[in-house]
C-alpha positions as CSV (number, residue, x, y, z in Angstrom):
1,M,153.9,109.1,172.7
2,A,154.9,106.3,170.3
3,Y,155.5,109.0,167.6
4,L,157.8,111.0,169.9
5,T,159.7,107.8,170.9
6,K,160.2,106.9,167.2
7,R,161.5,110.4,166.4
8,G,163.7,110.4,169.4
9,I,165.3,107.1,168.5
10,R,165.9,108.3,164.9
11,F,167.5,111.5,166.3
12,L,169.8,109.6,168.6
13,A,170.9,107.3,165.8
14,I,171.8,110.3,163.5
15,L,173.6,112.1,166.3
16,T,175.6,108.9,167.2
17,A,176.7,108.6,163.5
18,L,177.7,112.2,163.3
19,L,179.8,112.0,166.5
20,L,181.5,108.9,165.2
21,A,182.3,110.6,161.9
22,C,183.6,113.7,163.7
23,N,185.8,111.6,166.0
24,L,187.2,109.7,163.0
25,S,188.2,112.9,161.2
26,L,189.5,114.8,164.3
27,S,191.7,111.9,165.3
28,V,193.9,112.7,162.4
29,L,194.6,116.2,163.7
30,P,193.5,116.6,167.3
31,V,195.5,119.8,167.8
32,L,195.1,121.4,164.4
33,I,191.3,120.9,164.3
34,P,189.7,120.9,167.7
35,H,186.2,120.9,166.4
36,V,184.2,121.4,163.2
37,R,181.4,123.9,162.9
38,H,178.4,123.8,160.7
39,A,178.9,125.1,157.2
40,T,177.7,128.5,156.2
41,S,177.6,127.7,152.5
42,R,175.4,125.0,151.0
43,M,178.4,123.4,149.4
44,Q,181.1,124.1,152.0
45,N,181.2,120.8,153.9
46,E,180.4,118.5,151.0
47,K,183.1,116.2,149.7
48,L,184.5,116.5,146.2
49,S,184.2,113.0,144.7
50,A,187.5,111.5,143.8
51,L,185.8,110.2,140.7
52,R,184.7,113.7,139.5
53,F,188.2,114.5,138.2
54,Q,190.8,111.9,137.2
55,C,194.3,112.9,138.4
56,S,197.3,112.3,136.2
57,S,199.7,109.5,137.2
58,N,202.3,112.0,138.5
59,L,200.1,113.3,141.3
60,T,202.3,113.6,144.4
61,Y,199.8,114.5,147.0
62,P,199.2,111.9,149.8
63,T,195.7,110.7,150.4
64,Y,194.3,110.2,153.9
65,N,191.1,108.3,153.3
66,A,189.3,106.0,150.9
67,S,187.8,108.8,148.8
68,G,191.1,110.7,148.6
69,T,189.7,113.9,150.1
70,F,188.6,115.5,153.3
71,N,185.9,117.9,154.2
72,E,186.8,121.2,152.4
73,T,187.5,123.1,155.6
74,I,189.8,120.4,156.9
75,V,191.7,120.4,153.6
76,M,192.2,124.1,153.8
77,K,193.6,123.9,157.3
78,M,195.8,120.9,156.5
79,M,197.1,122.5,153.3
80,G,197.7,125.8,155.1
81,A,199.7,124.0,157.8
82,G,201.9,122.3,155.2
83,L,200.5,118.8,155.8
84,L,199.2,118.2,152.3
85,R,202.1,119.6,150.4
86,K,203.5,117.8,147.4
87,Y,206.3,115.3,148.2
88,K,208.6,116.9,145.7
89,L,209.0,120.7,145.8
90,P,210.9,122.6,143.1
91,K,214.3,124.0,144.3
92,A,214.1,127.7,144.9
93,D,216.5,129.6,142.7
94,P,218.7,132.1,144.6
95,P,217.5,135.6,144.2
96,K,219.0,137.3,141.2
97,P,220.9,140.6,141.8
98,L,219.2,143.7,140.4
99,P,220.7,144.6,137.0
100,K,222.9,147.7,136.9
101,F,221.7,150.2,134.4
102,D,224.3,151.1,131.8
103,I,223.4,154.6,130.7
104,S,225.5,154.3,127.6
105,R,223.2,151.6,126.3
106,A,219.9,153.3,127.3
107,G,217.1,154.0,124.8
108,T,217.2,156.5,122.1
109,G,215.0,159.0,123.9
110,G,215.8,162.5,125.1
111,H,218.5,163.2,127.7
112,G,218.1,165.9,130.3
113,G,221.5,167.4,131.0
114,M,222.8,167.9,134.5
115,N,226.0,169.8,133.8
116,G,228.0,166.7,134.3
117,A,227.0,166.4,138.0
118,S,226.9,162.8,139.1
119,I,225.0,161.6,142.2
120,A,227.1,160.0,144.9
121,V,225.1,157.2,146.4
122,R,224.9,156.8,150.2
123,D,225.8,153.5,151.7
124,N,222.2,152.7,152.7
125,S,220.7,154.4,149.7
126,K,218.2,152.8,147.3
127,L,219.4,155.0,144.5
128,R,221.3,153.6,141.5
129,V,224.3,155.5,140.2
130,Y,222.5,157.9,137.8
131,D,223.8,161.1,136.2
132,K,221.3,161.7,133.4
133,V,217.6,161.6,132.8
134,V,216.9,159.0,130.0
135,L,213.5,159.1,128.4
136,E,212.6,156.2,126.2
137,P,209.9,156.7,123.5
138,W,207.0,154.2,123.9
139,R,205.8,152.9,120.6
140,P,206.1,156.3,118.8
141,D,204.0,157.1,115.8
142,A,205.4,159.6,113.2
143,S,201.9,160.9,112.5
144,F,201.4,161.8,116.2
145,S,202.3,165.1,117.9
146,S,205.0,165.4,120.5
147,Y,203.5,168.5,122.1
148,P,203.0,168.7,125.0
149,R,206.1,166.7,125.9
150,I,204.7,163.9,128.1
151,T,206.8,161.7,130.4
152,Y,205.2,158.6,131.9
153,Y,207.1,157.9,135.1
154,N,206.2,154.2,135.4
155,G,207.7,150.7,135.3
156,H,204.5,148.6,134.9
157,R,204.0,147.4,131.3
158,G,200.2,147.1,131.8
159,C,200.1,150.8,132.8
160,N,202.3,151.7,129.7
161,E,199.8,149.9,127.4
162,D,196.9,151.6,129.1
163,M,198.5,155.1,128.7
164,R,199.2,154.3,125.1
165,G,195.5,153.6,124.7
166,V,194.7,157.0,126.2
167,L,197.2,159.2,124.3
168,S,196.8,157.4,121.0
169,K,193.2,158.7,121.0
170,F,194.7,162.2,121.2
171,K,197.4,161.4,118.7
172,L,200.1,162.2,121.2
173,N,203.5,160.5,121.6
174,F,205.0,160.0,125.0
175,N,208.2,158.9,126.6
176,V,208.7,156.5,129.5
177,L,211.0,156.9,132.4
178,D,211.5,153.6,134.2
179,P,211.8,154.2,138.0
180,R,213.8,151.0,138.5
181,K,216.6,152.6,136.6
182,V,216.6,155.3,139.1
183,T,215.9,153.6,142.5
184,D,214.6,150.5,144.2
185,Y,211.1,150.5,145.6
186,G,210.2,152.7,148.5
187,M,212.5,155.7,148.0
188,E,213.4,157.4,151.3
189,E,213.4,161.2,152.0
190,A,217.2,161.5,152.0
191,D,217.4,160.0,148.5
192,A,214.6,162.1,147.2
193,Q,216.2,165.3,148.6
194,Q,219.5,164.3,147.0
195,L,217.8,164.0,143.5
196,V,216.4,167.5,144.1
197,D,219.7,169.1,145.3
198,K,221.7,167.5,142.5
199,R,219.3,169.0,139.9
200,W,218.0,165.6,138.7
201,V,214.4,166.8,139.2
202,R,215.2,170.1,137.4
203,A,216.6,168.1,134.4
204,L,213.5,165.9,134.2
205,C,211.1,168.8,134.5
206,Q,213.0,170.9,131.9
207,T,212.5,168.1,129.3
208,S,208.8,167.4,130.2
209,D,205.7,169.6,130.0
210,V,203.5,166.9,131.7
211,I,204.8,164.2,134.0
212,I,202.3,161.4,134.8
213,V,203.3,159.1,137.7
214,A,201.8,155.6,137.9
215,D,202.1,152.3,139.6
216,T,204.3,153.2,142.6
217,M,203.9,156.8,143.8
218,P,207.0,156.8,146.1
219,D,209.1,156.8,143.0
220,A,207.8,160.4,142.5
221,R,208.9,161.5,145.9
222,P,211.7,163.8,144.6
223,L,209.1,165.5,142.3
224,L,206.7,166.0,145.2
225,L,209.4,167.1,147.6
226,S,210.7,169.7,145.1
227,L,207.3,171.4,145.2
228,L,207.9,172.3,148.9
229,D,211.5,173.5,148.4
230,K,212.2,177.1,149.4
231,D,214.5,177.5,146.4
232,E,212.1,178.1,143.5
233,E,214.8,177.1,141.0
234,K,214.7,173.5,142.4
235,R,210.9,173.2,142.1
236,C,209.4,171.3,139.3
237,N,207.3,173.5,137.1
238,S,205.9,170.8,134.9
239,N,202.3,169.6,135.4
240,I,202.4,166.5,137.6
241,I,199.6,164.0,137.4
242,V,199.7,161.3,140.1
243,E,197.8,158.3,138.8
244,L,197.3,156.0,141.8
245,T,197.1,152.4,140.5
246,N,198.7,151.0,143.7
247,R,199.0,151.9,147.3
248,F,200.5,155.5,147.7
249,D,203.1,154.3,150.3
250,W,204.3,151.1,148.5
251,M,207.4,149.8,150.5
252,V,208.1,153.2,152.2
253,T,209.8,152.8,155.5
254,D,210.1,156.3,156.8
255,T,206.4,156.8,156.9
256,N,206.3,159.7,159.3
257,A,208.4,161.9,157.1
258,Y,206.5,160.7,154.0
259,H,203.1,161.4,155.5
260,E,204.1,164.8,156.7
261,M,205.3,165.8,153.2
262,L,201.9,164.7,151.8
263,R,200.0,166.7,154.5
264,K,201.9,169.8,153.5
265,L,201.0,169.3,149.9
266,I,197.3,168.7,150.8
267,R,197.1,171.8,153.0
268,D,198.5,174.1,150.3
269,Q,198.2,172.1,147.0
270,P,200.4,173.4,144.2
271,K,198.4,174.4,141.1
272,N,200.5,172.1,138.9
273,L,199.8,168.9,141.0
274,H,196.8,166.7,140.1
275,W,195.6,163.5,141.8
276,T,193.8,160.6,140.2
277,A,193.1,156.9,141.0
278,N,191.9,154.0,138.9
279,N,190.0,152.4,141.8
280,P,188.1,153.7,144.9
281,F,190.3,152.0,147.5
282,E,193.3,154.2,146.8
283,E,191.6,157.3,148.3
284,A,190.1,155.4,151.2
285,F,193.5,153.8,152.1
286,F,195.2,157.2,151.7
287,K,192.8,158.8,154.1
288,T,192.9,156.0,156.6
289,Q,196.7,156.0,156.8
290,V,197.4,159.8,156.6
291,G,194.3,161.1,158.3
292,T,193.4,163.3,155.3
293,A,193.5,163.0,151.5
294,P,193.7,165.3,148.5
295,N,190.8,165.7,146.0
296,I,191.4,162.5,144.0
297,T,189.5,162.0,140.8
298,L,188.3,158.5,140.0
299,L,189.8,157.8,136.6
300,R,189.2,154.3,135.4
301,S,191.8,152.4,133.4
302,L,191.0,152.0,129.7
303,G,191.5,148.2,129.8
304,A,193.5,149.2,126.7
305,W,195.1,146.0,125.5
306,N,195.8,147.0,121.9
307,V,192.8,149.2,122.2
308,D,194.0,151.4,119.3
309,R,193.5,148.5,116.9
310,E,189.8,148.0,117.7
311,D,186.9,149.1,115.5
312,D,183.5,150.1,116.9
313,D,181.6,147.4,115.2
314,E,183.8,144.7,116.5
315,K,183.7,145.6,120.2
316,A,180.6,143.5,121.1
317,N,182.0,140.5,119.2
318,A,185.6,140.4,120.4
319,F,185.7,136.6,120.7
320,L,184.8,136.1,117.0
321,K,187.5,138.7,116.1
322,V,190.2,136.7,117.9
323,L,189.2,133.4,116.4
324,S,189.3,134.9,112.9
325,S,192.4,136.9,113.4
326,K,195.5,136.0,111.3
327,S,197.6,136.3,114.5
328,T,195.7,133.3,115.9
329,K,197.7,130.6,114.2
330,K,196.7,127.6,116.3
331,T,193.2,126.2,116.0
332,V,191.2,126.5,119.2
333,D,190.2,122.9,119.8
334,R,187.1,121.8,121.7
335,T,189.0,120.9,124.8
336,T,190.4,124.4,125.1
337,E,187.1,126.0,124.4
338,N,185.5,124.0,127.3
339,S,188.3,124.6,129.8
340,L,188.9,127.3,132.4
341,A,192.3,128.8,132.6
342,M,194.3,130.5,135.4
343,I,197.8,132.0,135.8
344,E,200.1,129.5,137.5
345,D,201.4,130.4,140.9
346,V,205.1,130.0,141.8
347,D,205.3,127.3,144.4
348,T,207.4,127.9,147.5
349,V,208.4,125.7,150.4
350,D,207.1,127.9,153.2
351,R,204.1,129.5,151.5
352,P,201.2,127.3,150.4
353,M,199.5,128.6,147.3
354,V,196.0,128.3,145.9
355,D,197.6,126.2,143.1
356,N,198.1,123.4,145.7
357,L,194.3,123.2,146.4
358,I,193.5,123.2,142.7
359,D,196.0,120.3,142.2
360,Y,194.8,118.5,145.2
361,Y,191.3,118.3,143.8
362,C,192.7,117.4,140.4
363,M,190.7,120.2,138.7
364,P,191.5,120.3,135.0
365,I,192.1,124.0,134.9
366,V,194.7,125.1,132.3
367,K,197.7,126.7,134.0
368,L,199.2,129.6,132.0
369,S,202.5,131.4,132.5
370,K,202.5,135.1,133.3
371,K,203.1,135.8,129.6
372,Y,199.7,134.4,128.6
373,G,198.9,136.8,125.8
374,G,196.6,139.2,127.6
375,P,192.8,139.0,127.1
376,E,193.1,137.9,123.5
377,G,194.9,134.8,124.8
378,L,192.2,134.2,127.3
379,L,189.2,134.4,125.0
380,K,189.9,131.0,123.5
381,Y,189.0,129.5,126.9
382,K,185.6,129.2,128.5
383,G,186.6,131.5,131.3
384,F,189.5,132.8,133.4
385,V,189.8,131.8,137.1
386,H,191.5,134.5,139.2
387,F,192.3,134.5,142.9
388,P,192.8,138.3,143.7
389,Y,196.3,138.9,145.1
390,Q,195.9,142.7,145.1
391,V,193.0,145.1,145.5
392,S,193.2,146.2,141.9
393,V,195.0,144.7,138.8
394,M,195.0,145.9,135.2
395,K,194.0,142.5,133.8
396,F,190.6,142.8,135.5
397,Y,189.6,145.8,133.4
398,E,191.2,144.5,130.3
399,N,189.2,141.3,130.5
400,I,185.9,143.0,131.0
401,A,186.7,145.4,128.1
402,M,187.4,142.4,125.8
403,G,184.6,140.2,127.1
404,V,186.5,137.5,129.0
405,P,184.3,135.8,131.6
406,Q,186.1,135.9,134.9
407,V,185.6,133.4,137.8
408,I,186.5,134.8,141.2
409,P,186.0,133.5,144.8
410,T,183.4,135.3,146.9
411,P,184.7,137.7,149.6
412,R,184.0,135.0,152.2
413,L,185.9,132.3,150.4
414,L,188.8,134.7,149.7
415,R,189.1,135.5,153.3
416,R,189.0,131.9,154.3
417,L,191.8,131.2,151.9
418,A,193.8,134.0,153.4
419,N,193.2,133.1,157.0
420,S,194.0,129.4,156.5
421,N,197.4,130.4,155.1
422,N,196.5,129.3,151.5
423,H,196.7,132.7,149.9
424,H,199.0,134.9,151.9
425,L,199.3,137.5,149.1
426,I,195.8,138.9,149.8
427,T,195.9,138.6,153.6
428,H,197.4,142.1,154.2
429,W,195.0,143.8,151.8
430,I,191.9,142.2,153.2
431,N,192.9,143.5,156.6
432,K,193.5,147.0,155.1
433,L,190.2,146.9,153.2
434,E,188.3,146.1,156.4
435,E,190.2,148.9,158.3
436,S,189.5,151.5,155.6
437,A,185.8,150.5,155.4
438,L,185.6,151.0,159.2
439,Y,187.4,154.4,159.0
440,L,185.1,155.7,156.4
441,F,182.0,154.5,158.3
442,N,183.1,155.7,161.7
443,A,186.5,157.4,162.2
444,D,186.0,157.6,166.0
445,F,185.3,153.9,166.4
446,H,188.3,153.2,164.1
447,A,190.5,155.1,166.6
448,I,189.2,152.8,169.3
449,A,189.6,149.5,167.4
450,Y,193.1,150.3,165.9
451,D,196.3,151.7,167.4
452,Q,198.5,154.4,165.9
453,N,200.4,151.8,163.9
454,H,197.1,150.7,162.3
455,L,197.2,147.4,164.1
456,I,193.9,146.0,165.5
457,R,194.0,146.2,169.3
458,T,192.2,142.9,169.9
459,P,193.2,140.6,167.0
460,K,190.9,137.6,166.5
461,E,192.2,134.1,166.1
462,Y,190.7,132.7,163.0
463,T,190.1,129.2,164.4
464,H,186.6,128.8,162.9
465,L,186.9,129.3,159.2
466,D,183.2,128.4,158.7
467,D,181.9,131.4,160.8
468,P,179.6,133.7,158.8
469,Y,181.3,136.6,157.3
470,E,179.6,139.8,156.1
471,A,182.1,141.8,154.1
472,S,181.8,145.6,154.5
473,W,184.5,146.5,152.0
474,T,183.1,145.2,148.7
475,E,182.5,148.6,147.3
476,L,186.1,149.5,147.8
477,A,187.4,146.5,145.8
478,D,186.5,146.5,142.1
479,F,186.4,142.7,142.0
480,Y,183.2,142.9,144.1
481,R,182.0,146.4,143.3
482,S,178.3,146.4,142.2
483,E,179.0,148.1,138.9
484,F,181.3,145.2,137.8
485,T,179.4,142.2,139.3
486,P,177.2,141.6,136.2
487,F,180.4,140.7,134.3
488,V,182.0,138.3,136.9
489,Y,181.1,134.8,138.1
490,Y,181.6,134.0,141.8
491,F,182.1,130.7,143.6
492,D,181.8,130.2,147.3
493,S,183.6,126.9,147.6
494,F,185.8,124.5,145.6
495,E,182.7,122.4,145.1
496,E,181.0,125.3,143.3
497,L,184.2,125.8,141.3
498,A,184.1,122.2,140.3
499,E,180.5,122.7,139.0
500,L,181.8,125.6,136.8
501,V,184.6,123.5,135.6
502,N,182.2,120.8,134.4
503,L,179.7,123.2,132.9
504,P,179.7,123.0,129.1
505,R,180.8,126.2,127.3
506,K,177.4,126.8,125.7
507,Q,175.8,126.9,129.2
508,F,178.6,128.7,131.0
509,D,178.3,132.3,130.1
510,W,174.7,132.9,131.1
511,K,175.5,136.5,131.9
512,N,176.6,137.0,128.3
513,V,179.8,138.7,129.4
514,R,181.4,138.3,126.0
515,V,178.9,140.7,124.5
516,N,177.8,142.8,127.5
517,G,181.3,143.4,129.0
518,P,182.7,145.3,126.0
519,K,179.5,147.2,125.7
520,Y,179.6,148.4,129.3
521,Y,183.3,149.1,129.3
522,A,182.9,151.3,126.1
523,K,180.9,153.6,128.4
524,V,183.7,153.5,131.1
525,R,186.3,154.4,128.4
526,R,184.1,157.3,127.2
527,Q,184.0,158.7,130.8
528,S,187.8,158.3,131.2
529,M,188.6,159.9,128.0
530,D,186.4,162.9,128.8
531,T,188.2,163.2,132.2
532,W,191.7,163.1,130.6
533,M,190.7,165.7,128.0
534,G,189.3,167.9,130.7
535,M,192.6,167.7,132.6
536,F,194.7,168.6,129.6
537,H,192.4,171.5,128.8
538,G,192.7,172.7,132.4
539,M,196.5,172.8,131.9
540,G,196.1,175.0,128.9
541,Y,196.4,172.4,126.1
542,T,193.1,173.1,124.6
543,H,194.2,172.0,121.1
544,I,194.0,168.4,122.3
545,R,191.0,166.6,120.9
546,E,190.1,162.9,120.4
547,S,190.7,161.4,117.0
548,W,187.6,159.3,117.3
549,H,184.9,158.5,119.9
550,Y,184.1,155.3,121.7
């Protein structure tokens, strides 16, 4: 009895202390934080010591208690609500008008004639004034062949580099057609039909044997629409390869007409139309939104950052190659070698960014501009911290291929950041990943859970960020797909990220990503090159062979 009394007194004392601590914290934000749940992660509710990292003197965040920090969940909620924002915010520059394309100063590539016909732009059209097809050679090589005539219809430089990696192995030159010189994002059916009727599509196809569409598929809407035209002279006879590296309906507003066009192409697929995707989510999302999908070949990106300069013997030792390269003029000092790096977010007044949390905790993570030098620029650092803002990005594959250790939040933490308004860029895509995973698992239940506009019928209020979360979509997102997890480091809280920040370089890469990443991705490249060659052979270009093998 005495033993029970002693235990009971100890329990009451601990409970009293916890209640006092909770009341003290909750008194700061009685409306924002009604109660605090137990943590689901071993580090989640621990405090980051203010002495762990020393902030610079220009830190402008307010502090609310003696240690300078709250429980991590509270910090996320306060930051997301704008209560821990910096005192001084940069002034937002007014949006710059889109540049008008002067065709007389276009590249030196081939021009597809249109018999002098110009396109009159509708008042609400997204088209630019455009009366010629201008193809710009992409890093041509005099020793390469220009047959077949290949046009890469794409405006993403990373995709251009990747396609250069593919075609350089076949010793083929190619031209680039930048969609932004034709239209803004999300081309509507009326604009696409106008490009068909005014013979713009015909001019493009007459100058191209193969047209590869990448990044934003709606840019190719006139090409796809022409395949359904009753007038055979308006149809594109070139081989069209759709390379899905982004959502198939990016910024499309007339979705009903767009989906109906795709259903017609799927029901009676033209022989000259081929579908590929560089990640598994594209087909799942396509099927979820349209209700059906074509036969899409999974065709991984080459991760081809200057891949045509690499030698077989150097692949497994890319880091040493960068350090010894003549192009690396600056000495990589010990501070840089022991630091993590990340690409800096653009701060906005109304949208909290992950950067704010990194700054609040004073983590000494090097902030890089978007022009960071690719994976070669990252290899000098201990690792690269990335908060996914899309389901798939080219740098992820490039970094594995070059042996860059990547540090990424777990699905649970990524979802917490999104639901606490600290990472709005990924919120929509997590929702779509969850929806697509449900559709593939049980389409009937998906019809019950979501309405015809793909909105969940009973949306949940994410009040409790600490609730357990079992992600069902990880195999649809390459950041978490099992084939890539051996080459990625994950953290489930900012406390765990702090541990990685403090870990010495020699102890950091325990998965040996710098060696194993390039070895594994050499196999991925081998499979991709075999698939590309098979497609070209299927089109009749059997003379195409690789110049060397991975």
